[in-house]
N, C-alpha and C positions, 0 to 999 in steps of 0.2 A: 112777090108775087112768084108763084110758083108755076114752073114753065117744064114741058114735057121735051125731053131732050132726044136727038135719035139713038136708037138702042136702049134707050131706060125703058125698065119694066114698069110699067102702069097696073097698079093694083086695083083691081076693079072687086074684088071679094076679100078684103083685108080679112085677118085672123081677128074675130071680134073677142077672143081672150086675150089678145095682146094689149099691151098701153097703147094712148095715145097721146104724141106729143103735137099738140096743138104748132101752126105756122106763124100764127099773128102772136101767141105769147101761151102761157099758162095762163088755164081756168081757171085759176086761183090767184092769178097775177094782183099785186096792191095798185092804188090808186097813185099813177105816175110811174108805173113800169116804162123802162126804156125796150121798146118795141124793137127798133133797129139793132141794136148789139146781138139782142136773142134772135132776130131774124138770119143775121149775118151765121151766126154759130149754126143754126140748123142748116142753112146753107151750104157751109162747111163741111157741116156731118155727112148732109146728103151726097155733095162731091165726092167725099171721102167713101161712103160706102159704095157707090156707085162705080168707083174704081178699086174696091176690093181692099181698100186700106183699114184695117181692122183697127191698128193703133193708133192712127189720127180719129177715126170714129171716137174711140176709146177716151182720147184726151181731149179732144170736143167735151163730149161729155163732162168728165170727170173733172174737168180745169174751169168749166165756162158755163154752159147748161144747167149742170146738178144744182150750182148753185142759187139759179134764177126760179126755180121751182119751192114750194112751200111743202105742199101736202106730202109727208111723209110715206103715206103709201104709194101714192105714183112716184115718185124717188125710188121708193124699192123696186118696185116693178119694173121700171125702166133700168135702172141697175143692173138686176138679172140678165136683160135682156144684151146690156151693152157688155158684161163679163163674159158672158157665151160666148161670143165673139161669130155668134150664127149670121153670115150674111144676107140670108132671107129673112129674118127677124130685124136686124139694123134697117133693111131697106124698107119695110114697114113703117118704122119707126122715123127715119129722117129722108127717104129718097120720095 
C-alpha cells in the first residue's frame, strides 16, 4: 500500500491530461499478472523521484515497468513523461 512520507508531495489535483500509472497493476493486466514485482518497481520509482534521481526512475520504467504494460498508447504516454525528466510530472506518475 502507498503511504505518505514526511516532506512528500501529496497530489490533490493531478493533471488530468497526464497518463496514469495505477499502483496495483496495469488496468489491462492479464490474468495471473504478478502484482508484487510490479508494486515493488512502482515503489522504487517513487522513492527515486522523491529523491530527485531521474536516472533511476528512467531505469525502473525502461528495465522493469514498461514491459509490464500492454496498451501501446499508455506505454507511449508514460515514456514521453519519463524521457522528459520533469520531476513534477514523474512525481504524478510514481510518487
